[in-house]
Structure formats: structure tokens, C-alpha cells
C-alpha positions in Angstrom: -29.5 -27.0 59.0 -29.1 -28.7 55.8 -27.2 -25.7 54.3 -24.6 -26.0 56.9 -24.0 -29.5 56.2 -23.0 -28.8 52.4 -19.1 -29.3 51.9 -17.3 -26.2 51.0 -15.1 -28.1 48.7 -17.3 -27.5 45.5 -17.4 -23.8 46.2 -13.6 -23.7 46.5 -13.1 -25.6 43.5 -15.2 -23.2 41.7 -13.4 -20.4 43.0 -10.2 -21.9 41.9 -11.3 -22.5 38.4 -12.7 -18.7 38.0 -9.4 -17.5 39.3 -7.5 -19.7 36.9 -9.6 -18.4 34.0 -8.7 -14.8 35.1 -5.1 -15.8 35.0 -5.3 -17.3 31.6 -7.2 -14.2 30.2 -4.6 -12.0 31.4 -1.8 -14.2 30.1 -3.2 -14.4 26.6 -4.4 -10.8 26.4 -2.1 -9.3 23.8 -1.6 -6.1 25.6 -2.4 -5.2 29.4 -4.0 -1.8 30.0 -0.8 -0.7 31.7 1.4 -1.6 28.7 -0.8 0.6 26.5 0.2 3.6 28.4 3.9 2.7 28.1 3.9 1.5 24.6 6.4 1.2 23.1 9.0 -0.2 25.5 10.8 -2.2 22.9 12.0 -2.4 19.4 9.2 -1.9 16.7 9.7 -3.7 13.4 8.0 -2.3 10.3 7.8 -5.0 7.5 8.1 -3.7 4.1 7.0 -6.5 1.6 9.2 -5.2 -1.2 13.0 -4.6 -1.8 14.9 -1.9 -0.5 14.9 1.3 -2.7 11.8 2.9 -4.2 9.0 4.9 -2.6 7.5 1.9 -0.8 10.7 1.6 1.1 11.6 5.2 1.6 8.3 6.5 3.1 8.4 4.1 6.1 11.9 4.8 6.6 11.2 8.6 6.9 8.4 7.8 9.2 10.4 5.4 11.2 13.2 7.7 12.0 10.7 10.2 13.6 8.9 7.5 15.6 12.2 6.5 17.0 13.1 9.9 17.9 9.7 10.6 19.3 9.5 7.4 21.5 13.3 6.9 22.2 12.8 3.3 21.1 14.3 1.6 18.1 12.0 1.3 14.9 13.6 -0.7 12.3 12.6 -1.5 8.7 12.8 -5.2 7.6 12.4 -5.8 3.9 10.8 -9.1 3.2 9.9 -9.2 -0.4 8.2 -11.9 -2.5 4.9 -13.1 -4.1 3.7 -9.6 -4.9 4.0 -8.5 -1.4 2.2 -11.6 0.2 5.3 -13.1 2.0 5.8 -9.8 4.1 2.1 -9.5 4.6 1.8 -13.0 5.9 4.5 -12.3 8.4 2.7 -9.6 9.9 -0.6 -11.3 9.7 0.6 -14.1 12.1 2.6 -11.8 14.4 1.5 -11.2 18.0 -0.9 -8.3 17.9 1.1 -6.3 20.4 2.1 -3.4 18.2 5.6 -4.3 17.8 5.3 -5.8 14.4 3.6 -3.7 11.7 3.3 -3.6 7.8 4.1 -0.6 5.5 2.9 -1.4 1.9 1.3 -0.1 -1.3 -2.0 -1.4 -2.2 -1.0 -4.9 -3.6 -1.3 -7.3 -0.6 -4.0 -5.2 1.2 -6.6 -4.7 -1.6 -5.4 -6.4 -4.8 -3.9 -9.8 -4.0 -7.0 -11.4 -2.7 -8.7 -11.3 -6.1 -5.5 -11.9 -7.9 -4.2 -14.9 -6.4 -6.2 -18.4 -6.0 -5.1 -18.8 -2.4 -3.5 -16.7 0.2 -2.4 -17.8 3.6 -3.7 -14.8 5.2 -6.9 -12.5 5.0 -6.0 -9.0 4.0 -9.3 -7.7 5.3 -8.3 -8.9 8.8 -5.2 -6.7 8.9 -5.9 -3.8 11.1 -5.7 -0.4 9.2 -3.6 2.3 11.1 -3.1 5.1 8.6 -2.2 6.0 4.9 1.2 7.7 5.0 1.0 9.2 1.5 -0.3 8.9 -2.0 1.1 9.6 -5.5 -0.7 9.6 -8.8 0.5 7.4 -11.5 1.6 9.0 -14.9 1.6 7.9 -18.4 5.2 7.4 -19.5 6.3 6.8 -23.1 9.7 5.9 -24.6 11.6 8.8 -25.9 11.2 7.8 -29.6 7.3 7.3 -29.5 5.8 8.8 -32.6 3.1 10.6 -30.9 3.9 13.6 -28.5 1.0 14.9 -26.7 -1.3 12.7 -24.4 -4.2 13.3 -27.0 -2.0 12.1 -29.9 -0.7 9.2 -27.9 -4.3 8.0 -27.4 -5.1 8.4 -31.1 -2.2 6.5 -31.9 -3.1 3.6 -29.6 -6.7 3.6 -31.0 -5.2 3.6 -34.7 -3.0 0.7 -34.0 -4.9 -1.9 -32.0 -2.6 -4.6 -30.6 0.7 -3.1 -31.7 1.5 -0.7 -28.8 3.3 -2.3 -25.9 2.7 -1.4 -22.3 5.1 -2.4 -19.6 4.3 -3.2 -15.9 6.0 -3.9 -12.7 4.5 -7.2 -12.8 1.0 -9.1 -13.1 -1.5 -7.5 -11.0 0.5 -4.6 -9.9 -1.1 -1.0 -9.9 0.8 -0.3 -13.4 -0.7 -3.4 -14.9 -4.3 -2.6 -13.6 -3.9 0.9 -14.7 -3.2 -0.3 -18.3 -6.0 -2.7 -18.1 -8.3 0.1 -16.9 -7.0 2.5 -19.9 -7.9 -0.2 -22.3 -11.4 -0.8 -20.9 -12.1 2.9 -20.8 -10.6 3.9 -24.1 -11.8 0.9 -26.0 -8.3 0.2 -27.0 -6.1 -2.7 -27.2 -2.4 -3.0 -26.3 0.2 -5.8 -25.6 1.1 -6.2 -21.8 4.9 -6.8 -21.3 5.1 -7.7 -17.4 8.6 -7.1 -15.6 9.7 -7.9 -12.2 9.6 -4.5 -10.7 9.7 -0.9 -11.5 13.5 -0.7 -12.3 13.5 -3.2 -15.2 10.5 -1.7 -16.6 11.8 1.8 -16.7 15.1 0.8 -18.1 13.2 -0.7 -21.1 11.1 2.4 -21.6 14.2 4.6 -21.6 15.9 2.1 -24.0 12.8 2.4 -26.5 12.2 -1.4 -26.0 8.6 -0.9 -24.8 6.2 1.9 -25.6 4.3 2.9 -22.5 4.3 2.5 -18.7 1.8 3.7 -16.0 4.4 4.4 -13.3 4.1 6.2 -10.0 5.1 9.9 -10.2 7.8 9.6 -7.6 10.0 7.2 -9.5 9.3 8.6 -13.0 9.7 12.3 -12.2 13.6 12.3 -11.9 14.0 10.4 -15.2 11.5 12.9 -16.8 13.6 15.8 -15.6 16.8 14.3 -17.1 14.8 13.6 -20.4 15.5 10.0 -20.2 11.7 9.4 -20.7 8.6 11.3 -21.5 5.7 11.9 -19.1 2.5 12.8 -21.2 -0.3 12.7 -18.7 -1.3 12.4 -15.0 -3.2 9.5 -13.8 -4.9 11.4 -10.9 -8.1 13.3 -10.8 -6.3 16.6 -10.8 -3.1 17.9 -12.5 0.0 18.2 -10.3 2.3 21.2 -9.6 5.4 19.5 -10.7 4.0 18.8 -14.2 1.4 21.8 -14.2 1.4 21.8 -18.0 0.6 18.1 -18.5 -3.2 17.1 -18.6 -4.8 14.3 -16.5 -5.6 11.0 -18.8 -9.2 11.9 -18.3 -8.5 15.3 -19.8 -6.6 13.6 -22.7 -9.9 11.8 -23.8 -10.2 8.9 -21.3 -13.1 10.1 -18.9 -13.4 8.1 -15.6 -9.7 7.1 -15.7 -8.0 7.3 -12.1 -5.0 5.5 -11.1 -2.6 6.2 -8.2 -0.7 4.5 -5.5 -1.1 5.0 -1.7 1.2 3.7 1.1 -0.4 2.4 4.2 0.5 1.3 7.6 -1.4 -1.9 9.2 -1.1 -4.1 12.1 -1.9 -7.7 12.9 -5.4 -8.9 13.3 -6.9 -8.2 16.8 -4.3 -5.6 17.7 -6.1 -3.5 20.7 -7.7 -0.3 19.4 -5.8 1.7 22.0 -2.6 0.7 20.3 -3.9 1.4 16.9 -5.1 4.9 18.0 -1.6 5.7 19.6 0.0 4.9 16.2 -2.4 6.8 14.3 -2.1 9.8 16.5 1.7 9.7 16.4 2.1 9.3 12.4 -0.5 12.0 12.0 1.5 14.5 14.0 4.5 13.3 12.1 2.8 14.0 8.8 2.5 17.5 9.8 6.0 18.3 10.4 7.5 20.6 7.7 10.7 18.7 7.4 8.8 15.5 6.6 6.5 17.4 4.2 9.7 18.7 2.4 10.9 15.0 2.2 7.8 13.6 0.8 7.6 16.7 -1.9 11.1 15.6 -3.1 9.5 12.2 -3.7 6.6 13.6 -5.4 4.4 12.2 -2.5 1.3 13.9 -0.9 1.0 13.3 2.6 -2.4 11.8 3.8 -2.9 10.8 7.3 -6.6 10.8 8.7 -8.4 8.5 11.1 -8.3 4.7 11.2 -11.9 4.7 10.1 -11.1 6.8 7.0 -8.1 4.4 6.2 -10.5 1.5 6.5 -13.1 3.0 4.2 -10.3 3.8 1.4 -9.1 0.1 1.6 -12.6 -1.2 1.4 -13.5 1.0 -1.8 -10.0 0.1 -3.4 -10.6 -3.7 -2.7 -13.9 -3.5 -4.5 -12.7 -1.3 -7.4 -9.8 -3.4 -8.2 -11.4 -6.7 -7.3 -14.0 -6.0 -10.0 -11.5 -5.0 -12.7 -9.4 -8.2 -12.1 -12.3 -10.5 -12.2 -13.8 -8.8 -15.2 -10.5 -8.9 -17.1 -9.8 -12.6 -16.0 -6.3 -11.5 -14.6 -4.6 -14.3 -12.4 -1.3 -14.2 -10.8 1.2 -17.0 -11.8 
């Protein structure tokens, strides 16, 4: 009898409250289940945190053209350079996690800048790894007039002239800078670092005999080597490359343990649903197997990579540790 006398108002209020929570949850959910199956249904923006031109820009453009053809939706590249790649990366870090804003970048903002800059407005480790598009080894360039010719002789010259050989880089904390620091550490040598604001001015001064040495990625140096505007004396990867079959690795030339290269990855905003990440990963993996793409990558000196999201995450974790340790040990700090 007492149970019947209870008012139904609290029960109704509770039901309305639960219903409202469900509505809110659906509203704030980044992607509803049915949206995953139909993704993409609008324009996808791929942010490149560096200027147009160069390998970092070329690879995502090759990928985006094929994604657009595959999905019949616009896939556009947006260049947003500045602060060592941090400006473009921040744009993606705060974007809606719905698969329509992605970041395509070399290692800098993903695994280097967190140790290099005193403060970042985003956490690189929270960006969601999708896939590594490709990789390219760094190569050791020397100016045309450098007195030593072979890689072994270049090493001996550097050791015999501490503090006199200059090495250029694309800027403080870039892979070319860290490659030079790693070379000094492993060879017990000392050189003078000359930072530039990108590859182009550094390469110009190498070709003009104004700086001695540069660790540059193979893709941008190979055409200049072929036209004899600079000399490549060694390869920074663990293995020799077909395009430079006669040249040793830096390790073979007398610096055991040296390894330096550049990779180019796609990542998504934090908390992007795994189903969308898997869909993107699968599509790019399939594209990387296309003969026409592999031919274009080969023209750039780039090796397609691909793989799972877990493998991509593992690579970034290892690289974050490796370069972070080197940056802290050397006391490198971005301006």
C-alpha cells in the first residue's frame, strides 16, 4: 500500500535525466558508428607543418591524390609552417577528432621538439599515429672543393682539424643538426655548427663552398649529386642504397653505431576513434603497394614503409627516446 502511494515524479525526473545524458553523449561523440562506415563524406585537410616544396610536402600530396580518387572526396594539403613544425602540429592537436584534419610530417614535431623546446602548447605523444608513409636515409654531403675525397678521408680530416670544419643544418634541432651532433659524439670529433632556415639555403652554401659539410636527406641531395653540384661521400642509414651503390655507410667509413634518416608519418588529433584510424591506415597501406606510387617514391629516393598503427607508434616511441636523450646530453635548446 505504501509503495503505491509513492509519487512517480522522482522516477520520471530520473528517466529524463538519464535520457538527457544519452543525448549529450551522442552529441559530443566525435564520430557516430554510422559515420565510420560512410567516412569520409566531406573534405579532408592534411596539414603539412613546413613550406610547400621538398619531400615533406611532396609525399602527402602523392598520397592525397590517391585518397581523393579512392574516396571521391576532396583531400587537400594545407601548408602551415613555423616554429620547427609546431604551429601546424598544434592546429591538428586541437582539431575535432573526426578524421577530417590530419598531420603529415617528418620527425620534428612528433619526436624531437618536446625535448628541444622549453614549452609546447600540445603533447606530441597524444597525437594518434596512423602510418609512416616513407623513409629516406640522410647522406653526408661535402662542398665540391672539400680537400678530402672519400668518406674515410673526410673523417680523418675532421679528426685532424678539430673545430675547423663547418657543418650546416636546416636549423637547430632538425634531423640534419642532430645527425651532425651524433656524428661528433660517436667519432669524438669537433665541428662548427652553422644553422640555416631550411634545406634550400644550406644546400646553396654547400654548393657555393661556403660551408663544408651537411647531413641532408637523400631525396633532396641526390639530384644535386647527379649534376655534380655537390659531393655525397657516405650514406647515413644502416645499409647502402641502390642509387649510391659504390658509397659506404657512415658506419662503414669508421663511425660505428651511426644511423640517421628521416621518415614521414601521418597522425590524427588526440582521441580520434580507432575505427577511423584503422580505416585511414588500411587505405594508405593499400596505396603504398600501388606500382605507380612506388615509382614516384623511387624518383624522390624514398622507400615506402606502411605497416600497422602499433608499429608506427613503436617507431615514434623509440625515436622520441633516442633523439630526446641526445638533445638533453648535448644541451641543445631551440631559440
